Residue, then its C-alpha position, 0 to 999 in steps of 0.5 A: m893467354l891462358a887466363n883470357h882464352q875461355p872468355f874470348a872463346q865464349v864470345a867467339a862462339d856467341k858471335q860466330w867469329s872465325h878462328l882467325h878473328y878469335l886468334t887475332e882478338l886473343a893476341s891483341g888482348e895479350a899484347a895490350a896486357h903485356a904493354d900494361r905490365r911493361v908500363a907498371r914495371l918501368v914505373a916501379q923501377a923508376r922509383f918515383p917519389v910520388l905518383k901524380s896524375m895530370d889533374q893533381f898538378d897546379 
């Protein structure tokens, strides 16, 4: 949250968000970042030999 609070605060001020809306957006952004970090950590722990996307399969 520390890295994202300043940009969100500026957007909230520009769009005149309520405190509740600001905190909701900040928390949802943090939750999304947490989920992304979790997926990256689990993929790294799995030690897959080669990472492929769906369009790389025959």
